[in-house]
TORZA-86992 format. One record per atom (N, C-alpha, C): residue in three letters; x, z, y. Coordinates in steps of 0.05 Angstrom, whole numbers, plus 32768, in hexadecimal, padded with zeros to 4 digits. Layout:
REM residues N
alaXZY;...
END
This chain:
REM residues 213
met88DB937584BD;met88F6936D84C7;met88F1936884E9;gly890E936B84F6;gly890D9365850F;gly890E93448514;arg8900933F8526;arg88F793248531;arg8913930E8531;phe892793208541;phe893C93098533;phe894D9306851A;gln8945931E850D;gln8953931A84F2;gln8941930884E5;glu8927930484E6;glu891592F284DD;glu891E92D184E2;leu892692CD84FB;leu893592B58504;leu894C92A984FC;ala895B92C28502;ala897892B984F8;ala898092C084D6;phe897492CC84CD;phe897C92CF84B5;phe896F92C484A2;thr897692A9849C;thr897192928487;thr89749297846D;pro8962928E845E;pro896C9292843D;pro898C928E843B;leu8996927F844E;leu89B492768444;leu89C692868451;val89BE9296846A;val89CB92AD847B;val89C992C08460;lys89AF92CA8458;lys89AE92DB8445;lys89C192E2842C;gln89C392C38426;gln89D792BC8410;gln89F592C88417;his8A0092C28429;his8A1292C88430;his8A1992E08430;gln8A0392F6843F;gln8A0493168441;gln8A089320842F;gln89F89314841A;gln89F4931B83FF;gln8A14931483F5;glu8A18930583F7;glu8A3092FD83E9;glu8A4B930E83F2;his8A4993138407;his8A6093268416;his8A619345841E;gly8A489349840F;gly8A3B936C8416;gly8A309374842A;ser8A2B935E8434;ser8A1D936D8458;ser89FE936E8456;arg89EF93608442;arg89D693638440;arg89C593728442;arg89D1938C842F;arg89B893A58431;arg89C393B8844F;gln89D993B2845A;gln89D593C28471;gln89C793B08488;tyr89C993978485;tyr89B493898495;tyr899593908492;glu89909396847E;glu8974939A8474;glu896D93B6847C;arg898893C6847F;arg897C93DF8488;arg897993DC84A8;met898B93CE84B7;met898F93CB84D3;met896F93C184D7;thr896A93A884CF;thr895493A084D0;thr893893B384DB;glu893093BF84C6;glu891F93D884CC;glu891D93EC84EA;his893393E684F5;his893693F58510;his893493DC8527;ser893693C18520;ser893893AE8533;ser892793AB8540;pro892293A18558;pro890D9398856C;pro890093848558;ser88DC9387855C;ser88D29379854F;ser88C7935E855D;gly88C8935E856F;gly88BD934D857F;gly88CC933B8598;asn88B2933485A9;asn88CB932385C1;asn88CC933085D9;thr88BF934A85DB;thr88BF935885F1;thr88DA93668600;leu88F0935D860B;leu88FD9369861C;leu88FA937E861F;gly8905939D8617;gly890693B58627;gly891993BD863D;arg891393D3864C;arg892293D9865E;arg894493D4865F;asp894D93E28647;asp896893DE8643;asp897093BE8647;glu896293AB8639;glu89679390863D;glu896193858655;gln895093868662;gln894A937B8680;gln8964938D868B;ala8965939E868B;ala897F93AF86A1;ala8999939D8692;phe899F93998682;phe89B493918678;phe89B493748686;ile89A7936A8684;ile89A7934B868D;ile89A3934786AB;ala8990935C86B8;ala8993935B86D7;ala89B5935786D7;leu89C9936A86CE;leu89E1936986DB;leu89F1935986CF;arg89EC934486C3;arg8A05933186C4;arg8A02931A86D2;asp8A1D931586C9;asp8A2692F686DA;asp8A2592DE86D9;ser8A2492DF86B9;ser8A2B92CB86AA;ser8A1C92D18691;phe8A1792B5867D;phe8A0892B6866B;phe8A1492A8865A;tyr8A1492978644;tyr8A1792828633;tyr89FF9280861E;met89F892608625;met89E0924F861B;met89E6923F8601;ala89DD923B85ED;ala89DD922485D6;ala89C0921985D0;ser89C4920185CE;ser89AD91F085D1;ser89B791D985B6;val89A591CA85B1;val89A491C28596;val899E91A385A2;ser89B5918A859F;ser89AF917685A6;ser89A1915C8594;glu899A91448597;glu898691378589;glu899B91308569;thr89B99134856B;thr89CD912B8557;thr89CD91458547;gly89BA9154854E;gly89BD91728541;gly89DB917D8542;trp89E791778558;trp89FE918B8563;trp89F9919D8573;pro8A0591B68578;pro89FE91CA8584;pro8A1091CD85A5;tyr8A0391D885BA;tyr8A1591CD85CD;tyr8A1391E985D8;val8A2A91F385E1;val8A23920E85EF;val8A32920C860E;gln8A269215862A;gln8A2C9219863E;gln8A2C9230864A;his8A3E92348659;his8A3892478670;his8A3292498680;arg8A23925A8692;arg8A12925786A4;arg8A21927386B2;gly8A24927686D2;gly8A2B929186DD;gly8A22928B86FB;gly8A2192A0870A;gly8A1292AF8727;gly8A1A92C7872A;pro8A0692C88741;pro8A0A92F08749;pro89F892F48734;lys89FE93158734;lys89ED9322871F;lys89D793268727;gly89C093228717;gly899D931A871A;gly899D92FF871A;phe89B492ED8715;phe89A692D1871A;phe899492C88705;val899B92D886E9;val898392CA86D4;val896C92EB86D4;arg894C92DC86E2;arg894392FA86E2;arg893192F886D3;val8926930B86C7;val8914931A86AA;val88F5931886C1;ile88E8930586BC;ile88D392FF86CA;ile88BD930F86BF;glu88BA931086AA;glu88A5931D8691;glu88BC932E867B;pro88B2933F8670;pro88C493468656;pro88C99337864C;gly88B9931D8645;gly88C2930D862B;gly88CD92F58639;leu88CF92F68652;leu88DA92DB8667;leu88E792DA8677;leu890192CA8674;leu891F92CF8684;leu891592AB8697;gly891F92AD86AB;gly8923929A86BA;gly8947929A86CA;phe8943927A86D0;phe8961927F86E1;phe8964926086F1;ala896D925F8703;ala896B92448713;ala897D92368704;asp898392208704;asp898F920886F6;asp899E91FD8710;leu89B592028718;leu89C591F6872B;leu89D291DC872D;arg89D991C4873D;arg89E991AE873D;arg89FD91B68735;gly8A0A91A68717;gly8A1991A8870F;gly8A2991908712;asn8A42918D86FA;asn8A46916E86EC;asn8A3A915D86E8;lys8A18915986E8;lys8A0A914486E2;lys8A0D913586C3;gln8A0F914886B7;gln8A1B914786A0;gln89F6914A868B;tyr89E6915A8691;tyr89D091658684;tyr89D391658665;ile89E29172865C;ile89E6916D8642;ile89D291808632;ser89D39198863B;ser89B391B2863E;ser89A291A18641;leu899991938655;leu897E918B865E;leu89749177864C;gly898091688645;gly897F914E862B;gly897491618614;asn8982916E860C;asn897D918585F4;asn896A919185F8;phe895F919C8601;phe894291A8860C;phe892891928608;asp893191728611;asp891691668607;asp8917916985F2;his892A916C85E1;his892D916785BF;his8920917F85AD;asp892C919685B5;asp892391AB85AC;asp892A91BE85C8;ala891391D685BF;ala890B91E285D8;ala8922920485D7;arg892A920185BA;arg8931921E85B6;arg894D922085C2;val8955923985C7;val896E924085D1;val8977925985CA;ala8991926685C5;ala899D927E85C8;ala89AF928385E0;leu89A8929985E6;leu89B892A28600;leu89CD92B785EE;phe89DF92BF85F9;phe89F492CE85FE;phe89F992DC8617;phe89F892F8861B;phe89F993038635;phe8A079319862C;met8A289319863A;met8A36932C8631;met8A45933D864D;asp8A4B9352863F;asp8A5B936B8655;asp8A71936B8641;tyr8A89935E8654;tyr8A9F93608647;tyr8AAB937C8647;pro8AAF938B865C;pro8ABB93A5865D;pro8AA893BB8648;asn8A9A93B98648;asn8A8693CD8635;asn8A8A93C18618;gln8A8B93A78613;gln8A8F939C85FC;gln8A6F939E85E9;thr8A5E939085FE;thr8A44938D85F1;thr8A3D937485FC;arg8A2E937285E5;arg8A21935685E6;arg89FD935485E1;leu89F1933E85EE;leu89D3934185EE;leu89CF932885E0;lys89C0931E85CD;lys89BC930585BA;lys899992FD85C3;val899492EF85CA;val897C92E785D0;val897E92C885C8;leu895F92C985B7;leu895592AC85AF;leu893792A185B9;gly8935928585CB;gly8921928485D5;gly8917926D85DE;arg8908926685E8;arg8901924085EF;arg88F39241860D;val890392258612;val890D9225862D;val88F392128637;glu88E8921C8652;glu88D8920E865C;glu88E392048673;val88E891E88682;val88F291DF8697;val88DE91DD86AD;his88E791DE86C6;his88D891E186DC;his88EA91C786F1;glu88DC91AF86F1;glu88F2919D8702;glu88DC918D8711;his88CB918086FE;his88BD916D8713;his8899916E8717;asp889491858708;asp887E91918706;asp8871919E8720;ser885491AB871D;ser884E91B88735;ser885791CF8738;glu885D91E1871E;glu886791FB8724;glu888891F78730;ala889691E9872B;ala88B291E68744;ala88B991E48750;pro88A391DE876D;pro88B391E88783;pro88B392038788;ala889C920D8786;ala889992348783;ala88A992418773;leu88B19232875D;leu88C392458746;leu88E09245874E;ile88EA92298759;ile8907921F876A;ile890A92348784;glu88F4922F878E;glu88F1924487A8;glu8901926287A8;ser88F3926B8790;ser88EA928E878E;ser8904928F8783;phe8911927C8771;phe893592828768;phe894B9278877D;arg894092738794;arg8958926087A5;arg895F927B87B4;pro8987927A87B2;pro8996929687BA;pro898E929487DF;ala899C92A987E3;ala899292B88802;ala89A2929E8812;asp89C192968807;asp89D1928A8810;asp89BF9270881E;arg89B992618805;arg89AC924A8803;arg89C692348804;ser89DA923D87F5;ser89F1922C87F0;ser89F9921687DC;ser89E0921A87C2;ser89DB921287B4;ser89C1920987AC;val89CB91E8879D;val89B591DE878E;val89A991E0877E;ile898B91E98786;ile897B91ED8768;ile896F91D6875F;glu897891CB874D;glu896891B3873E;glu894C91BA872F;arg894E91D08725;arg893391D08715;arg893A91F48709;val8926920086F9;val8921921B86F9;val8920921886D4;ile892B922586CD;ile892B922586AD;ile891F924A86A7;leu890992428691;leu88FD925A868D;leu89089265866B;val890492758669;val890A927A8643;val88FB9290863F;his88EC92838628;his88D692908623;his88E092A18607;val88E392C18609;val88F592CA85F6;val88E192CE85D8;glu88F592C585C5;glu88E892BF85AE;glu88EF92DC8599;ala890A92E485A1;ala891D92FA8591;ala8933930985A0;phe893D932085A1;phe8957932485A4;phe8963933C8598;asp897D933F859E;asp898693558590;asp899D93598599;trp89AA936D8596;trp89C8937785A2;trp89DA9376858A;asn89F5936D8593;asn8A149367857E;asn8A1E937F857F;cys8A2A937D856B;cys8A3D939B856A;cys8A579395857D;pro8A6993A98589;pro8A7E93A28599;pro8A9493968592;gln8A8E93978570;gln8AAE938A8567;gln8ABC93738569;his8AD8936A8573;his8ADD93548578;his8ADA934C8596;ile8AC4935485A4;ile8AC5935285B9;ile8ADC935A85D4;thr8AEB934A85E4;thr8B07935385EE;thr8AF8934F8604;pro8AF993738619;pro8AF5937A862D;pro8B0593678646;arg8AF3935F8652;arg8AF99352866C;arg8AF093588681;tyr8AFA9359869D;tyr8AF1935C86B3;tyr8AF1935086CE;thr8AD6934F86D9;thr8AD4933886EC;thr8AE593488706;ala8AE99338871F;ala8AFD93428732;ala8AEE935A873C;glu8AD5935A8740;glu8AC193708749;glu8AC793868737;glu8AC89383871C;glu8ACA939F8706;glu8ADE93A78714;ile8AF29399870E;ile8B1093A08715;ile8B1A93B4872B;gln8B0093A48745;gln8B0693B3875A;gln8AF893D6875A;gln8AE393D88751;gln8AD393EC8746;gln8AE993F9873A;val8AF493F68723;val8B0494088716;val8B1C94118728;ile8B2C940C8738;ile8B489402874A;ile8B3A94188760;ala8B1D94128766;ala8B18941D8784;ala8B28943F8786;pro8B1E94548773;pro8B23946B877A;pro8B4394688780;leu8B519459876F;leu8B749457876F;leu8B7C9456878B;ser8B6F94388797;ser8B71942B87AB;ser8B6E944587CA;gln8B4F944F87C1;gln8B52946D87DD;gln8B69947687D5;arg8B6E948587C5;arg8B85949087BE;arg8B98949287CC;leu8BA6947687C0;leu8BBB946987D7;leu8BB6946687EE;ala8BA3946687F8;ala8B989461881B;ala8BA294798827;lys8B9394938815;lys8B9594AD8820;lys8BB794B5881C;leu8BC994B08809;leu8BE494B5880F;leu8BF094AA8821;asp8BEA9489881E;asp8BF794878838;asp8BEE9487885B;ala8BDA94958859;ala8BD494A38870;ala8BE494BD8879;glu8BE494CC885F;glu8BF394E5885F;glu8C0D94E68863;asn8C1994CA8858;asn8C3D94CA8860;asn8C3E94BF8879;ala8C2894AE887E;ala8C3394A988A2;ala8C3394BE88AC;lys8C1E94D088A8;lys8C1C94ED88B9;lys8C2D94F688B9;leu8C3D94FF88A4;leu8C5B9507889D;leu8C6B950188A8;arg8C6B94E288B3;arg8C8194D688BD;arg8C8294DF88DC;glu8C6D94DD88E6;glu8C6694E18903;glu8C6D94FB8904;glu8C6A951688EF;glu8C74952B88FA;glu8C8A952E88F7;leu8C9A952288E7;leu8CB8952788E5;leu8CC6951B88F8;his8CBC95048903;his8CBF94F48915;his8CC5950A8935;ala8CAE95118933;ala8CAB9529894C;ala8CBA953A894C;arg8CC2954D8932;arg8CC9955A892E;arg8CE895578931;ser8CF39540892E;ser8D0995368928;ser8D169535894D;lys8D00952F8962;lys8D08951E897B;lys8D08953C8989;ile8D0395528985;ile8CFC956C898A;ile8D18957A8988;glu8D1A95758971;glu8D3795888969;glu8D5095718977;arg8D569564897F;arg8D6695508983;arg8D65955189A9;thr8D49955E89B3;thr8D52956389CD;thr8D54958A89D8;
END
């Protein structure tokens, strides 16, 4: 069985799969699912291109909490095939996720590629570096080039399991950068047409001036 299914498909989950007719399908799928916690080349490349992700943790009261994290592409780093890391920047100072980590180090991460309707799910255990001896070097290594953001700590995630999701029901959405990439050829074509039109107008104006003389 794949490691993700081993952790996520509890007896109650399997019971519902059986009830709704998907249990046999998932039994077949788990034969080809990743069996360990080592991110492959596809997973590493996918994470390197993401500019955001969702992170779920569990509180002391048992309530789940989902947080959105964003940054430039590559702000989440694959340090090793089984280890992710990102800088925790100063925000609204609620520290809900941080408090949850003190209670339970387990997290679930969702990395989304909306244009291509692709989702990578990662289960892991968090390791927070803020006041320990490793923190200064880690914080410096994650510091952005413009140094405009305050890094309070570095969060490492030891991967326990991962899995890809089907594209069903993922609504395509595009960032401003992705839209610019799509319309770039059209913008270049319009600029070329504008230049050609301007040249034609100049030629017509010059011809008309000659004819009048």
